[in-house]
C-alpha positions, 0 to 999 in steps of 0.5 A: 499499499505504501508503494502504491500510495507513493506512485499515486501521490498523497491524494490517491489520484495519481493513477488517473494521470497515469491512465490518461497518459497511457490512453493518449500514447495508445491513441497517438500510436494508432493515429499519429498527429504531426504539426508542421510549424516551418515557415515554408511548410516543408513537411506538408503536402500540397492540396493537389497531392493530398487530393490525388492520394485520397483518390488512390485510397478510395480506388483499387489503384496500387502504387509501388515506388522503388528508390535506388538511393541506398548505400553509404553516400555523403551527407548531401545525398543522405539528406535527399534520401531522408526527404524521399523516405519522409515523403513516401511514408506520408504518401503511404499514410495518406493513401491508406497504404495503397502506395507502397515503397522500398529502397534498393541498394544497387551494389548490395550483391557485391557481384560486378555482373549483377550490379552491371545488369541492374545499372544497365536496366536503370539506364535503359529506363532513362535514368541517370547516375552521378559518379563519386570519386573517393581517394583512400591510401593513394588510390582513387575509387569511383562509386555510382549513385542513382538518385532516382526511382521507378514508380509502378502504376497499373503494371507500368513503370514510370521513371523518376529522376530526383537529381538532374546534374551533369556534374560528378559532384553536385553542390549543396544548392543542386541537392537542395533544389532536388529536395524541393522537387521530391514531392513534384517528381513523385507526384508527377510519375504517379499522376502519369500512371493514373491519367486516362490520356496524355495531353498533346502539344503541337510545335508549329513548323514552317514559316521560319519557326525554330527547327526541332534541334533549336527547341530540343531541350524544352521539348525533351523535358516536356515529352516526359509528361505530354506527347510533343508533335511537329505540325505544319499548316500548309493551308490544310483545314484539318491541320489543327482541328478535325471534324468528327461525325455527329458533332457540329464543331471541329475538335482541336487535335492539340491541347496546346499549340506553340508558335515559336520564332516565325520569320515569314508572312502567314497567309490569310488562310493560315491565320484563319486556321490559327484563329479557328483553333483558338475558337474551338478550344485550343490554347496558344503559346506565341513566341514572336520577334516583332523586330528582325536582327541580323546577328551575322552583321553584328558579328562581322561589322560589330553593328547591324540594324533591327527592322520590323519583321513582317509576319502578318500576325500583328493584326490577329494578335491585336484583335485578340488582345495584345499589341506587339510594339515595333521597338526594342527594350534595353535594360540595365538589369541584363546578362553579361557579354565577353568582348575584346576591350582593345589590344593588350600587347600582342594578346587579345584583351577579353573582358566582360561587359553589360549587354543591355540588349539581353534583359534579365527578369526576375518575377516579384513576390506577388507573381502569377503562379506561372512565374512564382519561385523561379530563378531569373529568365533571359531575353535576347533583343526583346520588344515590348507589348501591351494588353489592348482591345479589352472586352467583357469576359476576358482577363489579361495579366502581365506575366513578365516585365523589364526592370524600372531601369529600362528604355525603349528604342523604336524601330529601326534600331541600331544594334552595336557592340558600342552599347556597352559604353552607355553610362548608368545614368542613361537608364535613370528614367524615373519610371516606377514600372518596367515594360511588359514582355509577356502576357496571358489572356484568358476568357472570351475571344471573338473570331478575327474573321467574324466580319471578314469571312464570306457567307459561303465559307461561314455557312459551310458545315464541313468547315464549321466556322465558330464566331467566339469562345468563352474559355480561350487561353493564350500566352504571348512572349515578345521574344522568339529566342526565349525558347531557343537553346544554343547548339554545338557542332558534333560529328554528324550534325548539331547537338542542343545545349541546355536552355538557359545555358550561360556560355560565360559561366558554363552552366545553366543559370536562367529558368526559361525552361521551367517558366515555359513548362509552367506556362504549358501546364497552365494552358493545360489547366494543370493546377497541380503541376504548377503549384508543385513545380513552383513550390520552394523550400528555403536552403539555410546553410551554416555561416562559414565565416562565423564558424571558421576557427570555432568548429570545436566550440560549435561542435561542443554546443551542438553535442553538449547542450542536449546532454547538459539539459538532460542533467539539469532536468534530472537534478531539478525534477526530483528536487521539485518533487521532494519539496512538493511531497514533503510540504503537503503533510506539514500543511495537513498537520 
């Protein structure tokens, strides 16, 4: 009785607290409760992912994810692996264990032949590895790391590449970016397996549009989630829309049509086909240069003249709500260029200058979802545009604009390398906003040919002319180079460089590709992909300058503080308990 009384306390009610604690622990074990108090909600899933997992839980779909990032790797890869485990654990719980997962060590067997066969199978799936170099006892050894997974949905495998890097040893920023995109990459693969059909994106060819190798980096990435098809108009009425028996209207063949870099005039017939594609529910992404710049002349004579490029599309776009201005934007916030600064002995004096013809744009904190959480994007010889011709039921949004320190020159524009000598004061115009460079229009569109088409064609049931649409979407970028990747000569032809590649730094520093992928996702009405792709988790590394020379002190603080806290609590709690229970009998007396 004395022992029981000591456990319960003098009032005999301590057993209630113990029983309550046991019940709470049992409930927590069955229904775990987590609170995410981080500023960027890094431990929470987006609403789109949660909705997808709820659908899986209520269906018979089963998903198996096999991740191959298992083994003895450096800390940065372990952080990525821990994040993948955490997300998969959450996926499994939210889906009622319909999502199962496992980690596989490629090198676990120790047999070179087995390892080679496994790696070959992963490579054939489109997955890529990162090679680590380690040096021990004067001998350099290499280890392959596979930061990837395979999601199996309905018996079909969908590859997931978490880390996309051509470097043998990716830095912390690259790994953090991979961590940011874990939920997106996993969710994207699972969505592909659950989707009834893949969307189709058309790339317009002809009319001087960019050839496939010049847009290859973007289209290759886009083809992971959509079917990318080259299409030519050639005046064919069935090029963009088809007539289906039993339906009064034509049906678009492509969910999105991209018109990138045309340099020749569109005939009225081809413009009518583009107009009717929009009227029948198609979505358009335009990337057009209002001015033509002769780059060969710029290279040879250090100067050229930019003149209006007559494509015949100005009136069509104006009617649909965007005016492409015949001017050129010069911006003090721009990309650099390496030029010869003059003789230096018998050697070339190559130096870096501001290239004001190449604005670099960073979206603000209140940016549209297409632009949110992206790195800067890069333009070349870009013109301004204006949303115009407003009508009821149509909304327009400026997506990208130059900085406040920008000026415009009206065509014809003299383009010369001497522009690098412009003083900073030239761009102090007192403007409070920049010039629009990209715009989104959505809602109601009325056909450009509603009052221009002859009666016979308007009433032809085979052509099925449509006068308007209430759910159109169109994005216009006044720079065709925005989508074009550089190329390099290889044996047998040309090979594309990554979009956003900077020759001076020899790496990708511009986010043009991500912006374009977001734009296509928005036109496809895929809010889930946009919200996940634009999600950002802040990277907070240690301050190297602050900890340099004080490594021992910070190590002792990190390791010793928890131990010291436990010792203090271990001394303080018994003391408080002793004082409490020795004071109560005295009061009772």
